[in-house]
C-alpha positions in Angstrom: -6.9 -33.1 9.9 -5.7 -35.6 7.5 -6.7 -35.7 3.6 -9.1 -37.6 2.6 -9.2 -38.8 -0.9 -9.8 -41.3 -2.6 -6.8 -42.0 -5.0 -3.4 -42.9 -2.6 -0.1 -41.0 -3.6 1.7 -43.6 -4.4 -1.4 -45.4 -6.9 -0.9 -41.3 -8.4 2.7 -42.2 -8.6 1.7 -45.4 -10.5 -0.5 -43.5 -12.5 2.3 -41.0 -13.8 4.6 -42.8 -14.4 3.2 -44.4 -16.9 1.0 -41.8 -18.6 4.5 -40.2 -19.0 6.0 -43.3 -20.2 3.0 -43.6 -22.6 3.7 -40.3 -24.1 7.0 -40.7 -24.4 6.8 -42.3 -27.0 5.0 -40.0 -29.3 6.8 -36.2 -28.5 10.5 -35.2 -27.0 10.8 -31.9 -25.3 12.6 -29.1 -27.1 16.4 -29.6 -25.4 17.2 -25.9 -24.0 20.9 -24.2 -25.9 21.6 -23.4 -21.5 20.4 -24.4 -18.6 18.3 -21.8 -16.6 16.9 -23.1 -12.8 14.6 -21.8 -10.8 17.1 -20.5 -8.6 18.8 -18.3 -11.4 15.2 -16.3 -11.9 13.4 -16.0 -9.2 14.5 -12.6 -7.6 16.6 -11.6 -10.0 15.1 -8.9 -11.8 16.6 -8.8 -15.3 13.4 -11.6 -15.2 10.4 -10.3 -14.6 7.6 -11.7 -13.6 4.0 -11.1 -14.3 0.0 -13.6 -14.0 -1.4 -14.2 -16.9 -4.8 -15.5 -18.6 -5.3 -13.9 -22.0 -8.5 -14.5 -22.2 -10.6 -12.1 -24.4 -13.7 -12.2 -24.3 -16.7 -12.8 -21.5 -16.9 -16.7 -20.7 -13.1 -19.0 -20.9 -15.1 -21.9 -23.4 -13.8 -19.3 -25.5 -10.1 -20.2 -25.2 -7.4 -17.8 -27.1 -6.1 -19.6 -30.1 -1.7 -20.2 -30.3 -1.9 -17.3 -32.5 -3.3 -14.9 -29.9 -1.2 -16.2 -27.4 1.7 -15.8 -29.5 0.7 -12.0 -30.1 0.5 -11.6 -26.1 3.5 -13.4 -25.7 5.8 -10.9 -28.2 4.2 -8.2 -26.1 5.4 -9.0 -23.2 8.2 -10.5 -23.9 9.3 -7.3 -25.7 8.4 -4.9 -22.0 11.0 -7.2 -20.5 8.9 -10.3 -19.1 10.7 -13.7 -18.9 8.5 -15.5 -16.6 4.6 -15.9 -17.0 2.3 -17.5 -14.1 -0.8 -19.5 -15.0 -3.3 -21.3 -12.5 -5.0 -24.3 -14.0 -4.5 -27.6 -15.9 -8.2 -28.1 -16.1 -8.7 -26.1 -19.4 -6.3 -25.7 -22.6 -5.1 -22.7 -21.6 -2.0 -23.6 -20.0 -1.2 -26.9 -22.7 -1.1 -24.0 -25.8 1.0 -21.0 -23.1 3.4 -23.6 -23.5 2.8 -24.8 -27.1 3.3 -21.3 -28.1 5.7 -20.3 -26.3 8.3 -23.7 -27.6 7.0 -22.4 -30.7 8.2 -18.9 -30.3 11.2 -20.4 -29.2 11.8 -22.8 -32.0 11.1 -19.9 -34.3 13.7 -17.4 -32.3 16.9 -18.7 -30.2 17.1 -15.8 -28.8 13.4 -16.2 -27.4 12.9 -16.4 -23.6 10.0 -17.2 -21.1 9.4 -19.3 -18.7 6.6 -20.8 -16.4 4.8 -20.8 -13.1 2.1 -23.8 -13.9 -0.6 -23.8 -11.1 -2.5 -26.4 -10.3 -5.6 -25.9 -9.3 -7.0 -27.2 -6.0 -10.4 -27.0 -4.0 -12.5 -28.4 -1.1 -15.5 -31.2 -2.1 -18.7 -30.1 -3.3 -16.7 -26.5 -4.4 -18.5 -24.3 -6.9 -21.2 -26.5 -7.0 -24.9 -26.1 -5.2 -23.6 -27.9 -2.4 -22.6 -27.2 0.8 -18.4 -26.6 0.6 -17.3 -29.0 2.7 -13.1 -28.2 3.9 -12.5 -31.1 5.6 -12.3 -33.1 2.6 -11.0 -32.6 -1.0 -12.3 -32.5 -4.0 -11.4 -35.8 -5.7 -10.3 -33.4 -9.1 -7.2 -32.6 -7.3 -5.6 -35.8 -8.1 -6.0 -35.4 -11.6 -5.2 -31.9 -11.8 -1.8 -32.4 -10.0 -0.9 -35.3 -12.4 -1.9 -33.0 -15.2 0.6 -30.6 -14.0 3.5 -32.8 -13.6 3.2 -34.2 -17.0 3.0 -30.8 -18.5 6.4 -30.3 -16.3 8.0 -33.5 -17.8 6.9 -32.3 -21.4 8.6 -28.8 -21.0 11.1 -28.5 -18.8 12.7 -26.5 -20.5 9.9 -23.7 -20.2 8.3 -24.9 -16.8 10.6 -24.1 -14.0 8.0 -23.6 -10.8 4.8 -25.4 -10.2 2.6 -23.7 -7.4 -0.3 -26.3 -5.8 -3.3 -24.5 -5.5 -4.1 -20.3 -5.7 -5.6 -19.1 -2.2 -6.8 -22.4 -1.5 -5.8 -22.3 2.0 -7.1 -18.3 2.7 -11.0 -18.7 4.5 -12.3 -16.0 3.1 -11.9 -18.2 -0.4 -15.2 -19.5 1.2 -16.0 -21.7 -2.2 -13.4 -23.5 -2.3 -10.5 -23.4 0.4 -8.4 -26.7 1.7 -6.8 -27.2 5.2 -3.4 -26.8 4.8 -2.4 -30.1 5.1 -4.2 -31.2 1.3 -1.6 -28.5 0.0 1.3 -30.2 1.9 0.2 -33.7 0.7 0.7 -32.7 -2.6 3.4 -30.7 -2.2 5.3 -33.5 -1.2 4.0 -35.8 -3.9 5.8 -33.7 -6.0 8.7 -33.7 -3.8 9.1 -37.5 -3.9 8.5 -38.0 -7.6 12.1 -34.9 -8.2 13.5 -37.2 -5.8 12.7 -40.6 -8.0 13.8 -38.6 -11.1 10.1 -38.6 -12.5 10.4 -34.8 -12.7 13.1 -32.7 -12.8 15.6 -32.3 -9.9 15.8 -28.1 -10.2 12.3 -28.1 -10.7 10.4 -25.2 -8.0 7.8 -26.3 -5.7 5.3 -24.0 -4.2 2.1 -23.0 -3.5 0.5 -19.3 -4.0 -1.5 -17.9 -1.0 -2.8 -14.8 0.5 -0.6 -13.4 2.9 -2.3 -14.6 5.8 -2.2 -18.2 5.4 1.7 -18.2 5.1 1.2 -17.3 8.9 2.0 -13.5 8.4 -0.7 -11.8 9.8 -4.1 -14.0 12.1 -2.3 -16.3 14.5 -5.3 -18.5 14.1 -3.8 -20.0 10.7 0.3 -20.6 12.1 -0.8 -24.7 12.8 1.9 -27.8 12.6 0.5 -28.4 9.0 1.2 -24.8 7.7 5.1 -25.1 9.6 5.4 -28.4 7.9 4.0 -26.6 4.3 6.4 -24.7 4.7 9.3 -26.1 5.3 8.4 -28.7 2.0 7.8 -26.0 -0.2 11.2 -24.4 -1.8 9.7 -20.9 -2.2 7.0 -18.7 -0.6 4.7 -17.9 -3.3 2.5 -14.6 -1.2 -0.3 -12.2 -2.1 -0.7 -8.8 -1.1 -3.5 -6.1 -2.2 -3.0 -3.3 -0.6 -6.2 -2.2 -3.2 -8.7 -4.4 -1.4 -7.8 -3.5 1.7 -8.2 0.2 1.0 -12.2 -1.3 1.9 -11.7 -3.9 4.4 -8.8 -2.7 6.8 -9.1 1.6 5.0 -6.8 2.9 8.0 -3.7 2.8 5.8 -5.7 4.4 3.1 -7.0 7.4 4.5 -5.2 11.0 3.9 -4.2 11.6 7.7 -4.7 14.8 9.8 -1.1 15.8 9.0 -1.5 15.7 5.1 -4.5 18.0 5.1 -3.3 20.8 3.7 -1.0 19.1 1.2 -2.4 19.5 -2.4 -4.3 17.0 -4.2 -1.6 15.3 -6.2 0.6 15.1 -2.8 -2.3 13.7 -1.1 -2.6 10.7 -3.7 1.1 9.8 -3.8 1.5 9.8 -0.7 -1.6 7.3 0.0 0.4 5.3 -3.3 3.3 4.8 -1.3 1.5 3.8 2.0 0.0 1.2 -0.4 3.2 0.1 -1.3 4.3 -0.2 2.0 1.3 -2.1 3.6 2.4 -4.6 0.8 5.4 -4.3 2.1 4.6 -5.3 6.3 2.9 -7.6 4.8 5.5 -9.3 3.0 7.5 -8.9 6.3 4.8 -10.9 8.5 5.1 -13.5 6.5 9.2 -12.9 6.3 9.0 -12.4 9.9 7.2 -15.8 10.1 8.6 -18.1 8.4 12.0 -17.0 10.7 10.6 -17.8 13.8 9.9 -21.2 12.5 14.6 -21.8 11.8 13.7 -21.6 7.9 15.7 -19.9 5.2 13.5 -19.8 1.8 12.8 -17.3 -0.8 9.9 -15.1 -0.3 8.5 -14.0 -3.7 5.5 -12.4 -4.5 2.6 -14.2 -5.9 0.1 -11.5 -6.5 -0.3 -8.4 -6.0 -1.8 -5.5 -8.5 -4.1 -2.8 -8.6 -7.5 -2.5 -10.6 -8.4 0.4 -12.5 -11.8 0.4 -12.8 -14.4 0.0 -10.6 -18.0 0.4 -10.2 -19.0 -0.8 -6.8 -16.7 -1.0 -3.2 -13.5 0.7 -4.8 -14.7 3.3 -7.2 -15.9 6.2 -6.6 -18.8 5.7 -4.1 -16.7 3.7 -2.0 -13.0 3.8 -1.4 -12.2 5.8 -4.4 -8.8 3.3 -4.9 -9.5 2.2 -8.6 -8.4 4.5 -11.4 -6.0 4.5 -14.2 -3.2 6.9 -12.3 -3.5 4.8 -8.7 -2.8 2.1 -10.8 -0.2 3.4 -12.7 1.9 4.4 -9.1 1.0 1.3 -7.8 3.2 -0.9 -10.5 6.5 1.4 -10.3 6.4 1.8 -6.7 5.8 -2.2 -6.3 8.4 -2.8 -9.3 11.2 -0.1 -7.4 11.1 -2.1 -4.1 10.8 -5.9 -5.8 13.4 -5.0 -8.2 15.1 -3.4 -5.9 15.0 -6.5 -3.4 15.2 -9.2 -5.2 12.1 -10.1 -5.2 10.2 -11.7 -7.8 6.6 -10.1 -8.6 4.1 -12.0 -10.6 2.3 -8.3 -11.1 -1.6 -9.0 -11.6 -2.1 -9.7 -14.4 -1.0 -8.8 -18.1 -4.2 -8.3 -19.7 -7.6 -7.1 -19.1 -9.7 -10.5 -18.8 -13.6 -9.6 -19.4 -14.7 -13.3 -18.1 -13.8 -12.8 -14.0 -17.1 -10.3 -13.6 -18.8 -11.3 -17.6 -22.2 -10.0 -15.5 -21.1 -6.5 -14.4 -18.6 -4.6 -17.5 -17.5 -2.6 -14.9 -16.5 -4.6 -12.0 -13.1 -4.4 -10.8 -12.1 -8.3 -11.3 -12.2 -7.3 -15.4 -9.7 -4.2 -15.0 -6.1 -5.2 -13.3 -4.7 -5.8 -16.6 -1.5 -3.3 -17.6 -3.2 -3.1 -21.3 -6.6 -2.9 -21.9 -8.7 -6.0 -24.9 -7.9 -4.2 -27.4 -4.0 -3.6 -26.8 -4.3 -0.1 -25.8 -1.2 0.5 -22.3 -2.5 1.6 -19.8 -0.7 4.3 -17.5 1.9 2.3 -16.2 3.6 1.4 -19.6 3.4 4.7 -21.4 6.8 5.3 -20.5 7.6 1.6 -22.8 4.8 3.4 -26.0 7.1 6.5 -25.7 10.6 3.8 -26.0 9.1 2.6 -28.9 9.4 -1.0 -27.4 6.3 -1.8 -29.4 6.2 -1.2 -32.2 5.4 -3.8 -34.7 3.1 -5.6 -32.3 -0.5 -6.1 -32.3 -2.9 -7.7 -30.7 -6.5 -8.3 -31.7 -6.0 -6.4 -34.7 -4.6 -3.0 -33.1 -1.0 -1.6 -32.3 -0.6 -0.7 -28.9 -1.3 3.1 -27.9 -1.2 4.5 -24.7 -4.8 4.7 -23.4 -6.9 8.5 -23.0 -4.5 8.9 -26.5 -1.6 9.7 -23.9 -3.6 12.5 -22.6 -2.6 13.2 -18.7 -4.9 16.0 -18.4 -8.2 13.5 -19.5 -6.9 10.6 -17.3 -6.2 12.8 -14.3 -10.1 13.8 -14.5 -11.3 9.9 -13.7 -9.2 10.1 -10.5 -11.1 10.7 -6.8 -8.9 11.6 -3.3 -8.7 9.3 -1.4 -11.7 9.7 1.5 -10.2 11.8 4.2 -9.6 10.4 7.5 -10.7 13.3 9.9 -14.4 13.6 7.5 -14.6 9.8 8.2 -14.7 10.5 11.8 -16.9 13.1 11.7 -19.2 11.1 9.3 -19.0 7.6 11.7 -19.8 10.4 14.9 
């Protein structure tokens, strides 16, 4: 279906050029010491990627300060992270992240950090009391794209990728999803700006969406518009969440009959390997569909992660997936696979963000971080604490220490076995 907006793409091009020319008089971008492109860093295990919000309060109305952002950036740099993913340019956050990175680069020429800049895309009436109209796009999308383009122009030494939308095409995003032709429209708009010289020619354009949205699952997603989108992006950024599927699609997660005599630790390890293999299968599904179109494009992981806490469907009364030990194992298994396969993984996420489910402090969305609000490194990073990489670094006035005071026995007390397949079958009978 043809996208509907009151601002045409040609008019937007004029808006962008005029807006940029006006801003250019006041601030020149920092000159990079060496030219690094998206092609150089994506799929390069020396450039670990991560999803980053950095919000420390229960509302995004309270934005992280530049000082707080710089604290976080130094922590991530110590971990070997060199590519961040942000999600929108509606709020000051992304601009402040870019400003903080540039300040750190000016302070220390050896500091290296790049950004995958997200532009949020919605349908008409998204996030309102009115029924979302998935046949039309929000009028706000146009200004969001222009802002993203301006920031990419202003910070060319940092912004290496623009992602048009976040899970904007997957149909379970019922409050805001759009059809692929809307994403295609804005991807092509940005590609045209590159062709005309208004954006750096080596800036990569993508959209970051669920594996199903990229044709890796349900055939209903495999539309001509999606095929055109796949041909138009510079690479595919796909999401995969085995933890969520432990509830919604649990066959892989249940302990099978042939493992019933294993020890508890063996059952958990087997479950985590199956979770990794579930993610790999979704990646392969997208890869196979893209190749079936005769397209040869890189495919990277735009998001995957595992919550450490849940008092709902992923917790002790649900699929029993969410805990710190399983999260740590998933993190290491995914990093091992993606690094060995030259796949970038924008792991979700760097730090816990309590605004995501502010009314439920124990909700899983608040607890996907590798580090908590006060700088405690979760199990996934205990080995890095042991190596001393965080020495001299702080978050919220706290040094970076281990959760559970580093006591593995205390951590394991909170670990639940995944449901047993034969127990579930007996219960269902």
